[in-house]
C-alpha positions, 0 to 999 in steps of 0.5 A, a space after each residue: 466494498 473492494 477487497 484489496 489484493 496485492 501481489 508481492 514478488 519474493 525474488 528480485 527479478 520476478 515478473 508478475 504479468 502472467 500471475 496478474 492476468 490469471 488473477 484477473 481472469 479468476 476474479 472475473 469468473 468469481 465476482 458476485 455480481 454480473 456488471 457491464 462496467 469494470 469490476 476490477 481496478 488494477 495498478 502496478 508500482 512501475 510506469 505503465 509504459 513499462 508495465 506489460 500487464 497494463 498494456 495488455 489489459 488496455 488492449 484486451 480487457 478494458 471492459 472488465 478492468 480499469 487501469 489506474 495510471 501514473 503510479 511509478 516508484 521505479 526512480 523514487 527513494 523510499 520515504 522521500 517527499 516524492 514517495 510520501 506524496 505518491 503513496 498518499 495518492 495511492 491510498 486516496 485512490 483506493 479508498 475513493 474507489 473502494 465502493 466502485 469495484 469488487 476487487 482492487 489488484 495491485 502488482 508490486 515492484 521488484 529489484 529490477 525497478 527499485 533497490 528498496 522494493 521490499 520496503 515499498 511493497 511492505 509499506 504500501 500493503 500495510 497502509 492499504 490493509 491489503 491482502 498480500 499474496 507472495 509470489 516466488 519462482 521455484 527452480 525445482 521441487 527438490 528438498 534442498 530447493 524447498 528448504 532454501 525457499 522456506 528460509 527465504 520466505 521466513 527471513 522476509 517475514 521476520 524482517 517485514 511484519 505483514 499483518 494480512 498474508 493471504 498465501 503464496 504462489 510458487 511459479 515456474 516450477 522446474 523452469 530451465 531458466 531460473 538461476 541458470 545461464 542458458 543461451 537461446 538455442 539451449 533453451 529451445 532444446 530444453 523445451 523440446 524435451 521437457 514434459 509438463 505434469 498437470 499437477 505436482 503431487 504433494 508439493 504443497 504438503 512438503 512446505 511444512 514450515 510456511 504457516 499460511 496457505 499455498 495458493 498455487 504451485 504452477 509447473 513450467 510448461 513448454 507448450 505455453 511459451 511456444 515461440 512464433 516467428 511473429 514473436 521474434 520479429 516483434 522483439 528484434 529491431 529488424 525489417 521483413 520481406 516476407 513475414 508468414 503470419 501462420 500460427 503454426 510457424 513456431 521456432 524450436 531451434 536457432 542455427 547460425 549459418 557459418 563455415 560448418 554449414 555442411 553439418 546442417 544437412 545431417 541434423 535432425 531438426 524441425 522449425 528452425 531459424 537460420 541466422 545468415 550473414 548477407 555475404 553468404 546468402 548465395 551459398 545458402 540458397 545454392 545448398 537449399 536448391 541442392 537439398 530440397 528436403 530442407 524446405 519441408 518443416 525444417 526452415 521456417 525463417 531466416 534473418 539476414 545480418 549486415 544488410 546494406 542493400 535495398 529491399 528490392 534487391 533482397 526480394 529478387 535474391 530471396 525469391 525462391 525462399 519467398 515461394 517456399 513460405 519461408 519468412 525473410 527478415 533482414 537488418 543492418 546489425 551484425 550476427 553477434 548483435 542479433 545473438 546478443 538480443 536473442 540472449 535477452 529474449 524472454 518470451 515477452 508476453 506483450 507480443 502475444 495475441 489474445 488467444 495465447 493470453 487466454 490459454 495462459 490464463 486458463 493454464 495458470 488459474 487452473 492451479 489456484 486454490 479457490 478456497 485460499 483466494 476467495 476466503 478473506 483473512 480479514 473476516 477472522 481479524 479480531 478487530 479493525 486495524 487502521 494503518 497510519 495513512 488509512 487513519 489519516 485519510 479517514 480523518 480527512 474524509 470524515 471531516 469533509 463530510 462535517 465541514 465544521 468551523 474551527 477557530 485558530 487563535 495563533 494566526 501569526 504562526 506560519 504553520 497555522 496559516 499553511 494548515 488553514 490554506 490546506 484545509 480550505 483548499 481540500 475542504 477539510 474544514 472551515 478555518 477561522 483565523 483570529 488576528 489582524 487581517 493586514 498582519 496575517 496577509 502580510 505574513 502569508 505573502 512573505 511566505 508564499 502562502 495563498 489564503 483563499 478568500 473563503 478563509 474568515 479572519 476575525 480582528 480581535 480588536 473589534 470584538 473583545 469588548 463584546 465578550 467582557 460581560 459573558 466572561 464576567 458571567 461565567 467567572 462570577 463565582 471566582 470573583 473576577 473584576 471587569 479589569 481582570 476580564 479585559 486583561 484576560 481577553 487580550 489573550 487570543 486563546 481566551 477570546 477564541 474559547 469564548 467565541 467557541 462557547 457562544 457557538 459562533 464556531 464548532 471547535 478550537 485548535 491551539 498550542 503551536 506557540 502556547 503551552 498546553 496549560 494556556 490552551 487547556 486552562 481557558 477551556 476548563 474555565 469557560 467551556 467546562 465539563 460535559 454534564 455526562 462526564 466526571 472529568 476532562 481527559 486526553 488521548 493520543 493517536 499513536 500512528 505506528 508503522 502497521 496500525 493505530 493505537 490510542 494512549 490515554 491519559 497522557 496529558 491531563 490527569 496526574 494521578 486519577 482515582 479508580 473511578 476517574 481511571 474508569 471514566 478515562 477508559 470509557 471516554 477513550 473507548 467512545 472516542 475510538 468508535 467515533 473514528 471507526 476503531 473498534 475499541 479493545 481496552 487494556 488497563 495497563 499495570 506492572 502486573 498481569 492479572 493477579 501476579 502482582 500486588 500493591 496500591 497501583 495494581 488494586 486501583 487498576 483492578 477496581 477501575 476495570 471492574 467499574 468499567 465492566 459494570 458500567 459498560 458491559 459492551 466494551 472488550 476490556 482487560 486489566 490489570 495487564 502488562 503492555 506486552 501481554 496486551 499487544 502480543 498474542 504469544 505473550 498473552 497466551 502465556 500470561 493471560 490465556 483467558 484475556 478477552 483482548 487476546 493480545 490485540 489491544 488498541 486502546 491503552 489506559 495508563 494508571 497515571 500521568 507520569 507513566 502515560 506521558 513518559 510512554 507516549 514520548 518514548 514511543 513517539 521519539 524512539 520509533 519516529 512515528 507521528 502522534 496526533 494529540 492530545 485530543 481532549 475528552 469530556 468537554 462540552 465543546 471540542 478544544 484540542 492542543 497542539 505540540 509546539 513542535 507540530 508540523 503543518 501536517 500534524 496541525 491539519 490532522 488535529 483540525 480534522 480531528 476537532 471537526 469530527 469531534 464536534 
């Protein structure tokens, strides 16, 4: 299964291309299997036409890396409908490919492409459960700079709670260009003087206030970014007469040929680029003819600006330069325009060749800490923590595998019809609509809903009489009459429940227009409790920003006894396992351990004892307060010996009053999705919808019911 690793920029203007390429080289060398097919899936959050890494991978590394196209958050507002669609696509792509690749490498977005870059990077990384590598440029290794960087990192982590940080990479240490304004000539002068050390001794140890590994400290290296004539030609929009392709032709100085050109004769420089206005080319050539020493190693290239003459004319004029292997470039642009472009020149990696890129990869990856990268933090997680979108994707995937028949008795409701269409088109489940076909198709046509011909529609008028004897048999003990049975069967929910009881379908979903009692009462009367269960209970799946919690019971049992509370806990834990969540059960109370007294505390304590005896395989603690159940720090103070260690994911409330209030408070205050109530303990699955349920809520409830069955 793939390890999903995401590079997240800390600085607004940081480029991740060199780090990404070096990561690819590192992962390729450390992959566990030698495959002929790509072992790495890569994508970035900006359009691939703008993504240097994608372009280079496609050019040089397509045999080891597959690039996922058409991901672009650069012009999308965070949490907009377009954003949600694209983020869902990413999650589906990652989980669809998680067994095909050993590594999935994601390049996050920076402030240059989207002002909400922090929110986007955080949201996607958490929903993918990605291992996050923070990347930051470091101006220098002074204590003031380090302290500033520590504050920046800690502020980000305070604002955005990342649950799985692999480490941090500090790049371009002692670079002359970070947070400084240099013109191009000053940059090149600096590169001639700077001396790069292979290692920055003790820098990792200086960052004492960062509580996760420092993966690499990468010094600035002038030898890595030497600029060749060909690089400048590719960057500038100019034409060429004689472009010398020699690898040795590098540019270390830029000189403007102006009124002070006589000073040029006395300067001690090498490998120069001369920018010359075309009106002064005659003077320049005369000077060169009089001073032959300028040809040797000093001048490698000239750019003629303001050229309006033909190429043939320029060749005849510059013949002496061409014979001396000086590259001649020309443009109609002015000298000022060319200088403005050079100010933006950033040694763009796109123009480099494979030899340069291999050299870059080798240099940067030499600083990587092998242990920090290769040892996944997920191995040390106490339990599997689904992100909301990951959980929803899992629901759909598991439901598709089962392909169950789910009956929907509220077939005149627009949301139900939309959900049925989605489930059919996505193969989530086989939806069976209960209603008059003419009326259903009329509503669908009016609303622009396409109902696939594979969606089965049952007309209740044609089958009601058929189920009267069965209802009389089931309710015989209650003294039901034939007249009463026929009257009850006028309710489509009751009829749908009987269809489910007869095993013509696999599950039932209702409640978008009916009350909870109208959905649950027929289920309790007709489907009845599973023989292995003491009662019917319910759970809600609370889709918090970073993980999924299970709350029970928040819909059915008003004031359960200790035995009933224990049964609710066991049912909820077993339900969690069905959906791939390893349960860590918290039996909630206003007291943690022995700190409080009273009937409610004693009830929870007894219920916990019963569960431990019945199911010693479950990780459970109680009585415990909510904060001690979810916070490792609070747990250390209040319950240091607790087996759940502040990472509970299944929460059992002592009564319906506290449970219902809590789930609605969390749902509404945090503006999160809540799926449920899902009923537990019935012979066959019946699930209730909130009357305010969205189409998406209904789709997930249908999927959930399919999985239960």
